[in-house]
N, C-alpha and C positions, 0 to 999 in steps of 0.2 A: 353427594361429595362430602357434605359435613360429617357424614358417618364414617367414611373412611378416614378422614383426618383424625378423628377421635380415637379410632382403632390404632392408627399409626402412633400417636402420642402414648396411648396405653402400652403398646408393644415396647416403645423405647423405655418407658419407666420400668417395665418388667425385666428388661434385658441389662439394666444398670449393673455396675460392677459391686465390689464389696463395700460395705459401709466402713467408715472409719473405726467404728467399735469393733467390728469383726476383725479388722486388720490389727488392731492393738491386742485383742485377745490372742491371735495366732502368734504374734511376735512375743507376747509375754510367755506363752507356753513354750515357745522355742528357746527363749532365754533361760528359763528354768531347766529344760532338758540339757542345754549346753553346760550349765553350771554344775549339774549333777555328773555329767560326763567328764568334765575336766577334773573334778575333784577325785573321781574314781582313777583316772589316768595318773594323776599326781601320786595317789596312794600306792599304786602298783609299781611306779617308777621307784619310789623309795624302798619298797619291799624288794624289788629286783637288786637295788644297789647293796642292800644289806646281805642278800644271799651271795652276790658276787664277792663282796668283801670276806664273807665266811669261807668262800672257796679259795680265795687267795691266801688267806691265813693258813688253811689246810695245806696249800701248795708250798708255802714258805716253810711250814713245820717239817714237811717231807724233805725238803732241800736241806733243812738243818741236820736231819738225821743222817742223810747221805754224806754231807760234809763230815759229820762226826765219824762216821765209818771210814772215811778216806784220811782222817786225821787223828787216829788213835784215840777216839772217844771224846775229842775236844769239839766243842761247838763254836761256831763263829762268833767273833766279838761284835760284829755289826752285821747288818742285813747286806750292806754294800760288798762284803766278802763273798756273798753268795753269787753276785754278778760278774765277778772276776774270773777269767779263764787262766788256766795254767798251761805249761808246755804239755802236760800229760792228758788233760781233759778240757772240755768245753765248760763254760760257766753253768752253774745249776739253775740260775734264774736269769731272765732277761731284764734289762734295767727297768723296763716299764712296769714290771710286776711288784715293784717295792712301794707303790702307793695304793691306797685304797680307793673305792668307787667315788670319793669326794676330792681325790687329788692330794690327800695328806699322806705323808710317808709313814709306814708301819714303824713301830719301835720293837726292838728285841732286848729282852732282859733275861740274863742267865742267873739261875740259883742252883748251885751244885750241878746235878746231872739233869736238870730240867731247864726248858727254855719257856718264855712267855712272849708271844707276839701279839701286839696290841694295835688296834685301829682307833682313832679318835671318835669315829662313829659320825652320825649325821651332823652333829653341831660343830665338828671340826676341832674340838678342844679335848684334850686328854684329861682324864679324871672325872668325867661325868658319868652319869647312869647309862648313857647310851653307848659307852665304849664296848668295842667287840674284842674278844680274845679267844685264844685256843684253850 
């Protein structure tokens, strides 16, 4: 009987769960992997916003060219002019298309026969190195 009791105690000791050190190592590894994954996702989101803003700028530029064709070569004074419909035609842009991916409204600057459409970029302030333009 004594022999079986010792065997039972040894079996219980062998079947024990994870040690605290093993659990801490696993949790640490999972934390590191999560931090790397979050950083990569944030970087890709920012890249996607920049590309979406570039596409919006190109769309606004095309709308300005169409506006110019309809108005004898004259470009619009503001971007809002592109969102207004007339009796003869629909608006060239929807109202939601006049802000960049960060929610800041584009600016439109005319110089002669050229137009410049500018986004404030990721920092949300015009005049920085991160501004996007056509």
